[in-house]
Predicted model as a PDB file, atoms N, CA, C, CB and O in Angstrom, pLDDT in the B-factor column:
MODEL        1                                                                  
ATOM      1  N   UNK A   1       5.195  34.565-102.427  1.00 49.00           N  
ATOM      2  CA  UNK A   1       5.722  34.921-101.124  1.00 49.00           C  
ATOM      3  C   UNK A   1       7.108  34.315-100.965  1.00 49.00           C  
ATOM      4  CB  UNK A   1       4.779  34.448 -99.997  1.00 49.00           C  
ATOM      5  O   UNK A   1       7.336  33.153-101.304  1.00 49.00           O  
ATOM      6  N   UNK A   2       8.010  35.103-100.455  1.00 52.00           N  
ATOM      7  CA  UNK A   2       9.382  34.646-100.326  1.00 52.00           C  
ATOM      8  C   UNK A   2       9.724  34.227 -98.909  1.00 52.00           C  
ATOM      9  CB  UNK A   2      10.323  35.721-100.776  1.00 52.00           C  
ATOM     10  O   UNK A   2      10.901  34.034 -98.603  1.00 52.00           O  
ATOM     11  N   UNK A   3       8.735  34.078 -98.026  1.00 52.00           N  
ATOM     12  CA  UNK A   3       9.004  33.658 -96.667  1.00 52.00           C  
ATOM     13  C   UNK A   3       9.408  34.800 -95.753  1.00 52.00           C  
ATOM     14  CB  UNK A   3      10.067  32.625 -96.667  1.00 52.00           C  
ATOM     15  O   UNK A   3       9.999  34.566 -94.699  1.00 52.00           O  
ATOM     16  N   UNK A   4       9.098  36.037 -96.140  1.00 55.00           N  
ATOM     17  CA  UNK A   4       9.464  37.187 -95.319  1.00 55.00           C  
ATOM     18  C   UNK A   4       8.850  37.110 -93.920  1.00 55.00           C  
ATOM     19  CB  UNK A   4       9.030  38.474 -96.005  1.00 55.00           C  
ATOM     20  O   UNK A   4       9.491  37.497 -92.943  1.00 55.00           O  
ATOM     21  N   UNK A   5       7.635  36.624 -93.819  1.00 55.00           N  
ATOM     22  CA  UNK A   5       6.989  36.538 -92.513  1.00 55.00           C  
ATOM     23  C   UNK A   5       7.707  35.551 -91.607  1.00 55.00           C  
ATOM     24  CB  UNK A   5       5.528  36.136 -92.669  1.00 55.00           C  
ATOM     25  O   UNK A   5       7.723  35.738 -90.390  1.00 55.00           O  
ATOM     26  N   UNK A   6       8.300  34.503 -92.171  1.00 51.00           N  
ATOM     27  CA  UNK A   6       9.046  33.535 -91.381  1.00 51.00           C  
ATOM     28  C   UNK A   6      10.274  34.163 -90.745  1.00 51.00           C  
ATOM     29  CB  UNK A   6       9.454  32.356 -92.242  1.00 51.00           C  
ATOM     30  O   UNK A   6      10.650  33.797 -89.632  1.00 51.00           O  
ATOM     31  N   UNK A   7      10.901  35.102 -91.435  1.00 55.00           N  
ATOM     32  CA  UNK A   7      12.132  35.710 -90.959  1.00 55.00           C  
ATOM     33  C   UNK A   7      11.889  36.833 -89.960  1.00 55.00           C  
ATOM     34  CB  UNK A   7      12.920  36.232 -92.121  1.00 55.00           C  
ATOM     35  O   UNK A   7      12.837  37.291 -89.322  1.00 55.00           O  
ATOM     36  N   UNK A   8      10.660  37.287 -89.805  1.00 78.00           N  
ATOM     37  CA  UNK A   8      10.373  38.363 -88.879  1.00 78.00           C  
ATOM     38  C   UNK A   8      10.361  37.828 -87.455  1.00 78.00           C  
ATOM     39  CB  UNK A   8       9.036  39.031 -89.219  1.00 78.00           C  
ATOM     40  O   UNK A   8       9.810  36.764 -87.174  1.00 78.00           O  
ATOM     41  N   UNK A   9      10.984  38.594 -86.561  1.00 84.00           N  
ATOM     42  CA  UNK A   9      10.989  38.211 -85.151  1.00 84.00           C  
ATOM     43  C   UNK A   9       9.654  38.578 -84.524  1.00 84.00           C  
ATOM     44  CB  UNK A   9      12.155  38.894 -84.392  1.00 84.00           C  
ATOM     45  O   UNK A   9       9.017  39.554 -84.921  1.00 84.00           O  
ATOM     46  N   UNK A  10       9.247  37.811 -83.569  1.00 91.00           N  
ATOM     47  CA  UNK A  10       8.039  38.106 -82.812  1.00 91.00           C  
ATOM     48  C   UNK A  10       8.460  38.668 -81.457  1.00 91.00           C  
ATOM     49  CB  UNK A  10       7.141  36.829 -82.646  1.00 91.00           C  
ATOM     50  O   UNK A  10       9.327  38.099 -80.795  1.00 91.00           O  
ATOM     51  N   UNK A  11       7.853  39.784 -81.037  1.00 91.00           N  
ATOM     52  CA  UNK A  11       8.212  40.333 -79.724  1.00 91.00           C  
ATOM     53  C   UNK A  11       7.716  39.422 -78.609  1.00 91.00           C  
ATOM     54  CB  UNK A  11       7.631  41.749 -79.549  1.00 91.00           C  
ATOM     55  O   UNK A  11       6.749  38.677 -78.770  1.00 91.00           O  
ATOM     56  N   UNK A  12       8.400  39.502 -77.486  1.00 89.00           N  
ATOM     57  CA  UNK A  12       7.945  38.737 -76.330  1.00 89.00           C  
ATOM     58  C   UNK A  12       6.597  39.308 -75.888  1.00 89.00           C  
ATOM     59  CB  UNK A  12       8.998  38.785 -75.159  1.00 89.00           C  
ATOM     60  O   UNK A  12       6.439  40.527 -75.817  1.00 89.00           O  
ATOM     61  N   UNK A  13       5.634  38.451 -75.594  1.00 93.00           N  
ATOM     62  CA  UNK A  13       4.282  38.919 -75.246  1.00 93.00           C  
ATOM     63  C   UNK A  13       4.271  39.916 -74.095  1.00 93.00           C  
ATOM     64  CB  UNK A  13       3.409  37.740 -74.889  1.00 93.00           C  
ATOM     65  O   UNK A  13       3.489  40.866 -74.111  1.00 93.00           O  
ATOM     66  N   UNK A  14       5.131  39.713 -73.094  1.00 94.00           N  
ATOM     67  CA  UNK A  14       5.131  40.620 -71.947  1.00 94.00           C  
ATOM     68  C   UNK A  14       5.643  42.017 -72.324  1.00 94.00           C  
ATOM     69  CB  UNK A  14       5.986  40.039 -70.821  1.00 94.00           C  
ATOM     70  O   UNK A  14       5.218  43.010 -71.733  1.00 94.00           O  
ATOM     71  N   UNK A  15       6.533  42.095 -73.283  1.00 94.00           N  
ATOM     72  CA  UNK A  15       7.014  43.402 -73.729  1.00 94.00           C  
ATOM     73  C   UNK A  15       5.937  44.116 -74.553  1.00 94.00           C  
ATOM     74  CB  UNK A  15       8.311  43.248 -74.556  1.00 94.00           C  
ATOM     75  O   UNK A  15       5.752  45.326 -74.424  1.00 94.00           O  
ATOM     76  N   UNK A  16       5.248  43.383 -75.376  1.00 95.00           N  
ATOM     77  CA  UNK A  16       4.160  43.972 -76.162  1.00 95.00           C  
ATOM     78  C   UNK A  16       3.057  44.471 -75.237  1.00 95.00           C  
ATOM     79  CB  UNK A  16       3.592  42.946 -77.171  1.00 95.00           C  
ATOM     80  O   UNK A  16       2.505  45.551 -75.446  1.00 95.00           O  
ATOM     81  N   UNK A  17       2.743  43.692 -74.228  1.00 96.00           N  
ATOM     82  CA  UNK A  17       1.721  44.085 -73.255  1.00 96.00           C  
ATOM     83  C   UNK A  17       2.171  45.340 -72.499  1.00 96.00           C  
ATOM     84  CB  UNK A  17       1.437  42.924 -72.261  1.00 96.00           C  
ATOM     85  O   UNK A  17       1.364  46.239 -72.263  1.00 96.00           O  
ATOM     86  N   UNK A  18       3.440  45.407 -72.121  1.00 95.00           N  
ATOM     87  CA  UNK A  18       3.957  46.573 -71.410  1.00 95.00           C  
ATOM     88  C   UNK A  18       3.900  47.812 -72.293  1.00 95.00           C  
ATOM     89  CB  UNK A  18       5.395  46.323 -70.942  1.00 95.00           C  
ATOM     90  O   UNK A  18       3.547  48.892 -71.817  1.00 95.00           O  
ATOM     91  N   UNK A  19       4.239  47.675 -73.568  1.00 96.00           N  
ATOM     92  CA  UNK A  19       4.177  48.810 -74.480  1.00 96.00           C  
ATOM     93  C   UNK A  19       2.746  49.317 -74.619  1.00 96.00           C  
ATOM     94  CB  UNK A  19       4.738  48.425 -75.853  1.00 96.00           C  
ATOM     95  O   UNK A  19       2.507  50.525 -74.630  1.00 96.00           O  
ATOM     96  N   UNK A  20       1.820  48.413 -74.721  1.00 96.00           N  
ATOM     97  CA  UNK A  20       0.406  48.791 -74.843  1.00 96.00           C  
ATOM     98  C   UNK A  20      -0.132  49.438 -73.574  1.00 96.00           C  
ATOM     99  CB  UNK A  20      -0.432  47.573 -75.184  1.00 96.00           C  
ATOM    100  O   UNK A  20      -1.093  50.206 -73.633  1.00 96.00           O  
ATOM    101  N   UNK A  21       0.472  49.138 -72.430  1.00 96.00           N  
ATOM    102  CA  UNK A  21       0.009  49.684 -71.154  1.00 96.00           C  
ATOM    103  C   UNK A  21       0.532  51.099 -70.900  1.00 96.00           C  
ATOM    104  CB  UNK A  21       0.434  48.771 -70.019  1.00 96.00           C  
ATOM    105  O   UNK A  21       0.024  51.794 -70.020  1.00 96.00           O  
ATOM    106  N   UNK A  22       1.532  51.526 -71.652  1.00 96.00           N  
ATOM    107  CA  UNK A  22       2.076  52.871 -71.473  1.00 96.00           C  
ATOM    108  C   UNK A  22       1.066  53.915 -71.942  1.00 96.00           C  
ATOM    109  CB  UNK A  22       3.408  53.026 -72.242  1.00 96.00           C  
ATOM    110  O   UNK A  22       0.280  53.661 -72.855  1.00 96.00           O  
ATOM    111  N   UNK A  23       1.089  55.084 -71.317  1.00 95.00           N  
ATOM    112  CA  UNK A  23       0.203  56.163 -71.768  1.00 95.00           C  
ATOM    113  C   UNK A  23       0.505  56.537 -73.225  1.00 95.00           C  
ATOM    114  CB  UNK A  23       0.354  57.406 -70.855  1.00 95.00           C  
ATOM    115  O   UNK A  23       1.662  56.493 -73.644  1.00 95.00           O  
ATOM    116  N   UNK A  24      -0.507  56.899 -73.984  1.00 96.00           N  
ATOM    117  CA  UNK A  24      -0.307  57.222 -75.402  1.00 96.00           C  
ATOM    118  C   UNK A  24       0.755  58.300 -75.650  1.00 96.00           C  
ATOM    119  CB  UNK A  24      -1.611  57.672 -75.999  1.00 96.00           C  
ATOM    120  O   UNK A  24       1.509  58.206 -76.618  1.00 96.00           O  
ATOM    121  N   UNK A  25       0.821  59.316 -74.793  1.00 96.00           N  
ATOM    122  CA  UNK A  25       1.801  60.375 -75.026  1.00 96.00           C  
ATOM    123  C   UNK A  25       3.231  59.864 -74.887  1.00 96.00           C  
ATOM    124  CB  UNK A  25       1.569  61.526 -74.059  1.00 96.00           C  
ATOM    125  O   UNK A  25       4.143  60.388 -75.527  1.00 96.00           O  
ATOM    126  N   UNK A  26       3.430  58.848 -74.057  1.00 95.00           N  
ATOM    127  CA  UNK A  26       4.771  58.270 -73.902  1.00 95.00           C  
ATOM    128  C   UNK A  26       5.121  57.455 -75.140  1.00 95.00           C  
ATOM    129  CB  UNK A  26       4.853  57.382 -72.627  1.00 95.00           C  
ATOM    130  O   UNK A  26       6.224  57.578 -75.671  1.00 95.00           O  
ATOM    131  N   UNK A  27       4.202  56.635 -75.597  1.00 96.00           N  
ATOM    132  CA  UNK A  27       4.443  55.813 -76.791  1.00 96.00           C  
ATOM    133  C   UNK A  27       4.711  56.715 -77.994  1.00 96.00           C  
ATOM    134  CB  UNK A  27       3.231  54.876 -77.074  1.00 96.00           C  
ATOM    135  O   UNK A  27       5.596  56.419 -78.798  1.00 96.00           O  
ATOM    136  N   UNK A  28       3.976  57.791 -78.128  1.00 97.00           N  
ATOM    137  CA  UNK A  28       4.163  58.708 -79.253  1.00 97.00           C  
ATOM    138  C   UNK A  28       5.502  59.420 -79.205  1.00 97.00           C  
ATOM    139  CB  UNK A  28       3.053  59.728 -79.280  1.00 97.00           C  
ATOM    140  O   UNK A  28       6.006  59.861 -80.238  1.00 97.00           O  
ATOM    141  N   UNK A  29       6.086  59.537 -78.020  1.00 96.00           N  
ATOM    142  CA  UNK A  29       7.383  60.204 -77.896  1.00 96.00           C  
ATOM    143  C   UNK A  29       8.540  59.292 -78.311  1.00 96.00           C  
ATOM    144  CB  UNK A  29       7.590  60.678 -76.463  1.00 96.00           C  
ATOM    145  O   UNK A  29       9.653  59.770 -78.534  1.00 96.00           O  
ATOM    146  N   UNK A  30       8.286  57.982 -78.416  1.00 96.00           N  
ATOM    147  CA  UNK A  30       9.334  57.030 -78.789  1.00 96.00           C  
ATOM    148  C   UNK A  30       9.547  57.025 -80.296  1.00 96.00           C  
ATOM    149  CB  UNK A  30       8.980  55.618 -78.303  1.00 96.00           C  
ATOM    150  O   UNK A  30       8.593  57.094 -81.070  1.00 96.00           O  
ATOM    151  N   UNK A  31      10.804  56.944 -80.699  1.00 96.00           N  
ATOM    152  CA  UNK A  31      11.112  56.806 -82.120  1.00 96.00           C  
ATOM    153  C   UNK A  31      10.874  55.368 -82.548  1.00 96.00           C  
ATOM    154  CB  UNK A  31      12.573  57.232 -82.419  1.00 96.00           C  
ATOM    155  O   UNK A  31      10.698  54.485 -81.709  1.00 96.00           O  
ATOM    156  N   UNK A  32      10.870  55.135 -83.843  1.00 95.00           N  
ATOM    157  CA  UNK A  32      10.699  53.777 -84.369  1.00 95.00           C  
ATOM    158  C   UNK A  32      11.803  52.862 -83.835  1.00 95.00           C  
ATOM    159  CB  UNK A  32      10.709  53.786 -85.921  1.00 95.00           C  
ATOM    160  O   UNK A  32      11.544  51.714 -83.475  1.00 95.00           O  
ATOM    161  N   UNK A  33      13.016  53.370 -83.786  1.00 94.00           N  
ATOM    162  CA  UNK A  33      14.150  52.579 -83.298  1.00 94.00           C  
ATOM    163  C   UNK A  33      13.987  52.252 -81.812  1.00 94.00           C  
ATOM    164  CB  UNK A  33      15.474  53.335 -83.534  1.00 94.00           C  
ATOM    165  O   UNK A  33      14.331  51.153 -81.377  1.00 94.00           O  
ATOM    166  N   UNK A  34      13.466  53.199 -81.036  1.00 95.00           N  
ATOM    167  CA  UNK A  34      13.255  52.955 -79.613  1.00 95.00           C  
ATOM    168  C   UNK A  34      12.168  51.908 -79.388  1.00 95.00           C  
ATOM    169  CB  UNK A  34      12.886  54.256 -78.901  1.00 95.00           C  
ATOM    170  O   UNK A  34      12.295  51.065 -78.499  1.00 95.00           O  
ATOM    171  N   UNK A  35      11.113  51.952 -80.177  1.00 95.00           N  
ATOM    172  CA  UNK A  35      10.053  50.942 -80.059  1.00 95.00           C  
ATOM    173  C   UNK A  35      10.620  49.563 -80.386  1.00 95.00           C  
ATOM    174  CB  UNK A  35       8.857  51.277 -81.002  1.00 95.00           C  
ATOM    175  O   UNK A  35      10.325  48.588 -79.696  1.00 95.00           O  
ATOM    176  N   UNK A  36      11.427  49.485 -81.429  1.00 94.00           N  
ATOM    177  CA  UNK A  36      12.055  48.201 -81.786  1.00 94.00           C  
ATOM    178  C   UNK A  36      12.947  47.705 -80.657  1.00 94.00           C  
ATOM    179  CB  UNK A  36      12.876  48.339 -83.085  1.00 94.00           C  
ATOM    180  O   UNK A  36      12.936  46.517 -80.333  1.00 94.00           O  
ATOM    181  N   UNK A  37      13.715  48.604 -80.059  1.00 94.00           N  
ATOM    182  CA  UNK A  37      14.575  48.223 -78.930  1.00 94.00           C  
ATOM    183  C   UNK A  37      13.725  47.754 -77.753  1.00 94.00           C  
ATOM    184  CB  UNK A  37      15.474  49.408 -78.503  1.00 94.00           C  
ATOM    185  O   UNK A  37      14.057  46.761 -77.105  1.00 94.00           O  
ATOM    186  N   UNK A  38      12.632  48.462 -77.475  1.00 94.00           N  
ATOM    187  CA  UNK A  38      11.733  48.089 -76.380  1.00 94.00           C  
ATOM    188  C   UNK A  38      11.232  46.658 -76.563  1.00 94.00           C  
ATOM    189  CB  UNK A  38      10.540  49.065 -76.302  1.00 94.00           C  
ATOM    190  O   UNK A  38      11.203  45.876 -75.612  1.00 94.00           O  
ATOM    191  N   UNK A  39      10.845  46.325 -77.779  1.00 95.00           N  
ATOM    192  CA  UNK A  39      10.242  45.020 -78.048  1.00 95.00           C  
ATOM    193  C   UNK A  39      11.249  43.883 -78.172  1.00 95.00           C  
ATOM    194  CB  UNK A  39       9.441  45.095 -79.299  1.00 95.00           C  
ATOM    195  O   UNK A  39      10.938  42.740 -77.835  1.00 95.00           O  
ATOM    196  N   UNK A  40      12.464  44.190 -78.659  1.00 94.00           N  
ATOM    197  CA  UNK A  40      13.368  43.102 -79.028  1.00 94.00           C  
ATOM    198  C   UNK A  40      14.738  43.084 -78.347  1.00 94.00           C  
ATOM    199  CB  UNK A  40      13.576  43.148 -80.463  1.00 94.00           C  
ATOM    200  O   UNK A  40      15.366  42.027 -78.279  1.00 94.00           O  
ATOM    201  N   UNK A  41      15.214  44.216 -77.846  1.00 92.00           N  
ATOM    202  CA  UNK A  41      16.587  44.289 -77.356  1.00 92.00           C  
ATOM    203  C   UNK A  41      16.666  44.218 -75.834  1.00 92.00           C  
ATOM    204  CB  UNK A  41      17.239  45.563 -77.839  1.00 92.00           C  
ATOM    205  O   UNK A  41      15.730  44.605 -75.135  1.00 92.00           O  
ATOM    206  N   UNK A  42      17.790  43.720 -75.334  1.00 90.00           N  
ATOM    207  CA  UNK A  42      18.025  43.683 -73.899  1.00 90.00           C  
ATOM    208  C   UNK A  42      18.639  44.980 -73.400  1.00 90.00           C  
ATOM    209  CB  UNK A  42      18.922  42.516 -73.545  1.00 90.00           C  
ATOM    210  O   UNK A  42      18.477  45.335 -72.232  1.00 90.00           O  
ATOM    211  N   UNK A  43      19.339  45.685 -74.268  1.00 90.00           N  
ATOM    212  CA  UNK A  43      19.921  46.975 -73.910  1.00 90.00           C  
ATOM    213  C   UNK A  43      19.191  48.069 -74.673  1.00 90.00           C  
ATOM    214  CB  UNK A  43      21.448  47.009 -74.215  1.00 90.00           C  
ATOM    215  O   UNK A  43      18.988  47.982 -75.884  1.00 90.00           O  
ATOM    216  N   UNK A  44      18.798  49.107 -73.928  1.00 90.00           N  
ATOM    217  CA  UNK A  44      18.042  50.206 -74.519  1.00 90.00           C  
ATOM    218  C   UNK A  44      18.904  51.448 -74.649  1.00 90.00           C  
ATOM    219  CB  UNK A  44      16.802  50.513 -73.684  1.00 90.00           C  
ATOM    220  O   UNK A  44      19.830  51.654 -73.864  1.00 90.00           O  
ATOM    221  N   UNK A  45      18.600  52.279 -75.647  1.00 90.00           N  
ATOM    222  CA  UNK A  45      19.309  53.555 -75.771  1.00 90.00           C  
ATOM    223  C   UNK A  45      19.017  54.440 -74.555  1.00 90.00           C  
ATOM    224  CB  UNK A  45      18.900  54.281 -77.081  1.00 90.00           C  
ATOM    225  O   UNK A  45      17.940  54.361 -73.965  1.00 90.00           O  
ATOM    226  N   UNK A  46      19.979  55.275 -74.190  1.00 91.00           N  
ATOM    227  CA  UNK A  46      19.795  56.180 -73.055  1.00 91.00           C  
ATOM    228  C   UNK A  46      18.587  57.087 -73.247  1.00 91.00           C  
ATOM    229  CB  UNK A  46      21.046  57.023 -72.846  1.00 91.00           C  
ATOM    230  O   UNK A  46      17.888  57.406 -72.286  1.00 91.00           O  
ATOM    231  N   UNK A  47      18.341  57.503 -74.486  1.00 91.00           N  
ATOM    232  CA  UNK A  47      17.211  58.394 -74.753  1.00 91.00           C  
ATOM    233  C   UNK A  47      15.892  57.733 -74.375  1.00 91.00           C  
ATOM    234  CB  UNK A  47      17.190  58.803 -76.228  1.00 91.00           C  
ATOM    235  O   UNK A  47      14.985  58.395 -73.870  1.00 91.00           O  
ATOM    236  N   UNK A  48      15.786  56.451 -74.615  1.00 91.00           N  
ATOM    237  CA  UNK A  48      14.550  55.746 -74.297  1.00 91.00           C  
ATOM    238  C   UNK A  48      14.422  55.543 -72.790  1.00 91.00           C  
ATOM    239  CB  UNK A  48      14.500  54.394 -75.023  1.00 91.00           C  
ATOM    240  O   UNK A  48      13.331  55.675 -72.235  1.00 91.00           O  
ATOM    241  N   UNK A  49      15.508  55.230 -72.144  1.00 84.00           N  
ATOM    242  CA  UNK A  49      15.469  55.047 -70.691  1.00 84.00           C  
ATOM    243  C   UNK A  49      15.017  56.330 -70.007  1.00 84.00           C  
ATOM    244  CB  UNK A  49      16.851  54.616 -70.159  1.00 84.00           C  
ATOM    245  O   UNK A  49      14.284  56.286 -69.018  1.00 84.00           O  
ATOM    246  N   UNK A  50      15.449  57.466 -70.528  1.00 88.00           N  
ATOM    247  CA  UNK A  50      15.036  58.757 -69.965  1.00 88.00           C  
ATOM    248  C   UNK A  50      13.526  58.963 -70.150  1.00 88.00           C  
ATOM    249  CB  UNK A  50      15.824  59.919 -70.632  1.00 88.00           C  
ATOM    250  O   UNK A  50      12.850  59.428 -69.233  1.00 88.00           O  
ATOM    251  N   UNK A  51      13.005  58.625 -71.310  1.00 93.00           N  
ATOM    252  CA  UNK A  51      11.568  58.795 -71.583  1.00 93.00           C  
ATOM    253  C   UNK A  51      10.713  57.876 -70.719  1.00 93.00           C  
ATOM    254  CB  UNK A  51      11.275  58.528 -73.060  1.00 93.00           C  
ATOM    255  O   UNK A  51       9.571  58.207 -70.400  1.00 93.00           O  
ATOM    256  N   UNK A  52      11.262  56.718 -70.336  1.00 92.00           N  
ATOM    257  CA  UNK A  52      10.501  55.725 -69.593  1.00 92.00           C  
ATOM    258  C   UNK A  52      10.845  55.687 -68.103  1.00 92.00           C  
ATOM    259  CB  UNK A  52      10.728  54.371 -70.191  1.00 92.00           C  
ATOM    260  O   UNK A  52      10.381  54.798 -67.390  1.00 92.00           O  
ATOM    261  N   UNK A  53      11.649  56.637 -67.623  1.00 89.00           N  
ATOM    262  CA  UNK A  53      12.148  56.584 -66.253  1.00 89.00           C  
ATOM    263  C   UNK A  53      11.034  56.511 -65.215  1.00 89.00           C  
ATOM    264  CB  UNK A  53      13.007  57.785 -65.979  1.00 89.00           C  
ATOM    265  O   UNK A  53      11.233  55.913 -64.158  1.00 89.00           O  
ATOM    266  N   UNK A  54       9.879  57.093 -65.477  1.00 90.00           N  
ATOM    267  CA  UNK A  54       8.781  57.061 -64.524  1.00 90.00           C  
ATOM    268  C   UNK A  54       8.052  55.721 -64.501  1.00 90.00           C  
ATOM    269  CB  UNK A  54       7.808  58.159 -64.839  1.00 90.00           C  
ATOM    270  O   UNK A  54       7.214  55.483 -63.631  1.00 90.00           O  
ATOM    271  N   UNK A  55       8.366  54.850 -65.448  1.00 87.00           N  
ATOM    272  CA  UNK A  55       7.670  53.570 -65.575  1.00 87.00           C  
ATOM    273  C   UNK A  55       8.576  52.369 -65.354  1.00 87.00           C  
ATOM    274  CB  UNK A  55       7.039  53.469 -66.930  1.00 87.00           C  
ATOM    275  O   UNK A  55       8.119  51.229 -65.443  1.00 87.00           O  
ATOM    276  N   UNK A  56       9.847  52.602 -65.068  1.00 83.00           N  
ATOM    277  CA  UNK A  56      10.817  51.526 -64.869  1.00 83.00           C  
ATOM    278  C   UNK A  56      11.073  51.298 -63.390  1.00 83.00           C  
ATOM    279  CB  UNK A  56      12.131  51.843 -65.589  1.00 83.00           C  
ATOM    280  O   UNK A  56      10.958  52.217 -62.579  1.00 83.00           O  
ATOM    281  N   UNK A  57      11.423  50.065 -63.047  1.00 77.00           N  
ATOM    282  CA  UNK A  57      11.813  49.762 -61.679  1.00 77.00           C  
ATOM    283  C   UNK A  57      12.915  48.712 -61.741  1.00 77.00           C  
ATOM    284  CB  UNK A  57      10.591  49.266 -60.824  1.00 77.00           C  
ATOM    285  O   UNK A  57      13.017  47.945 -62.699  1.00 77.00           O  
ATOM    286  N   UNK A  58      13.730  48.698 -60.706  1.00 70.00           N  
ATOM    287  CA  UNK A  58      14.805  47.712 -60.607  1.00 70.00           C  
ATOM    288  C   UNK A  58      14.270  46.438 -59.997  1.00 70.00           C  
ATOM    289  CB  UNK A  58      15.982  48.254 -59.774  1.00 70.00           C  
ATOM    290  O   UNK A  58      13.460  46.467 -59.072  1.00 70.00           O  
ATOM    291  N   UNK A  59      14.733  45.314 -60.527  1.00 63.00           N  
ATOM    292  CA  UNK A  59      14.304  44.019 -59.964  1.00 63.00           C  
ATOM    293  C   UNK A  59      15.225  43.600 -58.872  1.00 63.00           C  
ATOM    294  CB  UNK A  59      14.248  42.935 -61.034  1.00 63.00           C  
ATOM    295  O   UNK A  59      15.033  42.541 -58.275  1.00 63.00           O  
TER     296      UNK A  59                                                      
ENDMDL                                                                          
END                                                                             
């Protein structure tokens, strides 16, 4: 083993929980890159924001 698991980022638990709470058809509509952005990035692609518009709210 070359330590690959050490270098992998762990998603924030609340983001993983939110992804799991989405309806299956919404999750299936997300690309691999969008799922990665959902779990790890602070800025999301416009395409993903459009797909999730019914589930987002402003703080």
